[in-house]
N, C-alpha and C positions, 0 to 999 in steps of 0.2 A: 347538829356536830356534837360528838365526844367530846366534853374536854374533860380534865381532871386537874382538881377536884371538885367533885360535883357534893351541891349543898343538898340538905333534905327539906327544899320546897314545896317540891312533888311538881309533875311531869306537866309541860305545856305543850301539847303534839310532839314532836321532836326533842324539843329545847329546852330549854332550862331559864329561870330566871329567879332572882334571889332579891331584888332590890326594895326597899321599904317600901318606894313610891309603887311599883307592884303588887304588894301586899295591898298595900292603902285600898288600888282600884279594884283588886278579886273584890276586899270586903263591901266595897263602897257597891259593886255591880250586884253582890247577893242578898245587899237589901232590898233593893229596889222590887216593886211588884212586879210580880207577873204579867207580861203582856196578853192581852187576848187571842186566842189564836183568830186567825186569820181563813173565817171559810169555813167548810165540813170537813173535818179529817178522816180521810177513809180507811176503812176497819184492816185488822189482819196485826200483826202480831207485829211488835216494836224491834225497829233496826240498830244493830250495835256495831261499831269499828269492831269489835271481837268478835261478836255475830258473824261479819265478813271476812273473820280470817286474819285482820291487826290486832294484837291483846297489846296495849299501851303498857300496862302496868306492869307486863311483862317483861316488854324490850327496855321501860325505863330500869325495872329491879337489875338486868342483864349489865346496863349501863351505868351503875354507882356500883357495881362489883367491879368493876374496872379502874378506880380512883388506883390504889397499890401498881397495882400491872405497869399506868402507865408514868404512874411519880417516881418508878426505881430506873426509869430510862434521863430521869430531868437533871439536866445541869443546875450551876447557878444562874449559867444565864436566862432559865425560864422566870418569865410573872408570872407567879399561881392568881387566877380570873375563875374566882367562884360564878356562877351564873354565868359563865362569858359563853358567847354564840362563836368562838373561835379563839385561836392561843396566841400566847405571847411570848415574844422572846427578845433577849436585848440584842443589838445589832450596834457596839459600838468601839472603841478603842479602852476602853475600861479592860482594867487584870481580869474581868471576869472571864476572859477570852484567854486562853493556854498562850497565844503570841498578838501582838499589837496591829492589828491590820491599819494600812496607810491610805488605801485605796479600794476599799473592800468591793466586789462587785458579785451579787446576786447570781445564783445557778440552780435551774430548777429545770423536775423532768420529771414525768411520771410513765409508768409500765406494768404489766399486770403479772400474772403469771400463764395464762393461757389455757388449752387444756389439759394440762397438769393435773388443772381442781379436777376432772372426772375421774382419773387414776385414785385422787386422795376422795373422792367419794366411792369410789370404785372397792375400795380398802377398807374405808370406816377410818383413815387415818390422815391428822389432820394437824400435826404436830410438827410439820417441816416446812409446807408450803406457806407460813411467814414468813419464814426466813428466803425461799424464794422470792415471795413480794418484796423486800426490803434487798434484797442481791439486785435484783434486776433493776432497780432505780440506782441505788449506790456506787454500784458496776461502772454506770452510764457516766454518773455524776464527777466522780475523780478524772475520769478522761479529760475533761476540762479543768485539770489542775484543783478541784476545789474538795472544800472539807464536808462532811455531812455537817448540817445544823439539825433540822426539822425533819419529822417524817410524818405523814396524814396518811390514812388507811381508808377504805370507802368496801364493806361484806352486803353483798346480795344476796338473801335467803329468802325462803319460800316459810321457812319456820325459825322462831327462838327456841333453840336448843342451849342450855347456858353450857353445858360439857361442850359439845362441839366449838363453838365461837370460844367460850374460853380459853380453850387448845391454840385456836387458829390467833387471838389475839397476843397471847402468851411468848406464840412461837415470835411474832412481828417485833413486839418486845425485845425481847432476846438479841434478836439481830438488830434492832438499830440500836441496844447496849454496847454491842461488840464492834457498833461499825462508828461508835463518836456520837451517835445525835440523837435527838429527843423523840419519842414519841410524845407529841404533843396535841393532838385530837382525831377525831376521824368517825365514821358514821357506818351507822350497820342500819341497811335496808330491810324494812320485813315486804317481801312482797310475794303471795301467795298467788297470788292469778297470774303471776311473771313466768315465777322457777316454780314446778314441781318437786314432788317431795325428794331430797336425795342432792338435789341440784344447787350449788351457788355458784357465785364468781368475785373475783377481787379484785382492786385498784390499788396503787400504790403513787403519793405523790411526796418527792422528795426537793428541798430545798439545802444550797451549803453556799459557800462565800470563797474565794477566791482572789488573791492581788491582781489589782490590774496588768500589773508590770511585770507580772509571771506569766501572764497571758499574753502580753504584748511583745515582751521579750522572748520569747523562746524558742528557743536555738530552730532553724529550720533543717528538717530531715534533708542529707546531703548522699553521695555516693559513698561506701564504704562502714556506713553506720552500719550498726549491727540488730540484729531482732531478735530478742527477749521475751522466752514465752512461758508463764507460771500455768503450772498443771489445773486442770478444772477436776471435779470430783465424780463428775457423770454427766450426764445429760445435758445435766442442769435446767432450764426451763424453756428451753426451744426444740420446735419438732414433736412435739407428746403426739400430734393429730397422726403422722406416721409412724411416732411406737406406739400407738393404741392399735392401730390398724394392723401392724404385724401380730400384736398380740391375742386378737380378734381372728385373725386371718388364717393364724398356723393353730388357733384353737388353744394358746398357752393359757395355762394356772400360774396367776396372781401368786397363792398361796404355795405353791410348788418352789422345792429349792432345787435348782438347775446345778448342780457340781462346775459343772464348766462357765459360770458364769459367778456365782459365790459359793463355799460349802455349807456355807451357814444361816443364811438371810433368805427367804424368799423374794420371787420374781420381783411384786409387785412392789416391797422395800426397799430392793435395791434403785429400780424405777422412783422410788420419791425421795430418793437421796437428795439432800438439798446444796442451790447453786453455790459454791462458795464464795464467803465474804471478800473484800481485796479490796477496802478503804484502807485498814490497821498498817499491814508493811507500804502500800502508796503513799498513805499520806505522809509515814516514817521517810519516807525513799526522797518525796518531792522537800519537806523539811527539812533536808539535810542539804547545804550551799553546796556543797564538795560537789554533792554529785547530780542534784535535781538541773542543774544548767548544761549537764552534758544529755540530759532526755529530750529528744526532739520534737517525738510522738509516741501515743499510746491509742488503744483499741481494745475496749469488751468485743469481746466472740462470743457473739450470740445466735439468732440465726443468720443465716445465709453462711453461715459458716466464718472460715478463715478469710476466703475471698471476697464476700459481699462484706466482712468488718477492717480490717487490716488494709485496705482499699483508701476509706476513708481518711487516715491519717498521710497518706501519700501525696505532694507535688503531681501534676500532671505529666510532670518529663524521667518520674522515678521510678520505678517497678520495685515490688520485694519479692527476692527469690528466698522461697521458703522450703527445706528443705522436709518431708513427710516423715521421714522416717529421725528426726533428730529427737523425738520424744518417743515413749513407750503407749503405743494404741489400750487404751482402757479396757479388760473385756466385756463391759457392756455393750461397745460398738460392736465388735467381735462378734458378740450375739445377738444383736442384731443384725448386721447386714445378714448371716449365716440364716439364720430363720426368717427373715425377710424376702432374700434375692436380691438385698439393694445394693445399685450399682454403684461403683467405687465413685464415682462423680459425684451422685447423687447424695450417698453418707457424708462428702468433702462441702456437699453446698444448703447441706440443713442441718449438720451436728459439727460441735464444736471442735470432733476426733481426742477431748484430750489434752487441752490448750485453750485456757478459758478469760486469761489478758493477754494482750503485748505492749511491749516498750521499744521503742525503736535509739539507737542509744551510739554516743561518738564509740569506737571502736577502743579508741585507747582506754575508756575508762570502763569496758561491758564486763569486764571481770570482775572489780569491783561490784558495782551494779548487782550482779547474779551473785557475789558473795554476802552483799549488804540484805538483799531479799531470803535468802537463803536464812541467814542467820534470825530473821524473823518469821519462820516456819514457811516460807512457803517452797515447793520442790518447780524449782527452776533449772531452761535448758536454752543453749545458742539453737536457735530455728532458721537462721537465716541473715542473708545481709542487704543490701540497696544496692541498685544499678541501675542506669541510665533505663528509661521505659518508655512506659506511656502512662504510668497510676495505675498500673493492676498488679495481681498480686501473681505470679509465677511461680506452681507446686514442679518440686523437684525430687525424687528421690536421693540425687548427690549432689546437692549445692552446696561450694567450697564456703563454708561458714567459720 
């Protein structure tokens, strides 16, 4: 596991150790006479890990270079642990926290970026998928009324290329800092036998904290509540197998500028627009005691679209009636639908279509919540209302909101 800061005590596999006891043991081992070989050694060239494709020195050099990147995300809660095998973060009621937690509950989740990494590899552009990785986790976490505390990343790659990996980790660190959580460590798995050149994969793990009272006493969704939508920045990180299929089947050029999509950026860059980070505005809203008590549900709109995610905030006897024309359809979705001849129903089932996060709030406080979120930099839309039903999302073009 990568942890920072990393002392210069030398590599031990993929981990580090720096204790005096360890150094003493290594010195003692080195002073012992070499054991005689058992049996007759077979002839042939000497085999090494580097010769097999895994260069430990190269990987360790990259790990050591991450010290400043990780530390830039640290708060006073992080306990420095030189040589440690895991990161440390204080969880108590001290003044190290922005607020004192009476009954803190740990909330954890993990997620990846999916086949968007293939698009990043095709474009040779790796500075945005790090934000995607963080966003897919922290945006899930805040749905549970939790504030992000720490993040860990896992990068699997066939080669240790410092520029490529550095770009990835810096993107992860920037997104962690913007989300208020520490990038406490991670792992870079060098596996040339499993991944071919140009391939890589990402996974992220996030831990946050929520107040037990807030979880237990969250208002129940009721008839008349309003559904509020926060705009997405694009496709985000779901549906990229279909996106890539449209590109390949219709022979679209990732490096070409399609004016109906974007007058300046090539198609590939538009498709790599990173997932929007929602923690800052949502955490600020939930800390506002005058408004947070009027929020009865939230949902992160990812794969399966509005239908498959907003319904998770609904009781079985209520529906969300959503006006699909209540917000502007982003050009990227219109572009993909037209070039791929994708049915409307499939578009709604696969993509966010322009809304990345939703809140269900009491009708008499809807305008106040919307104004607060708009003041925090979000594009906010009143997109629906809660009605009697069976726990599903009903889409319409003319719902009374």
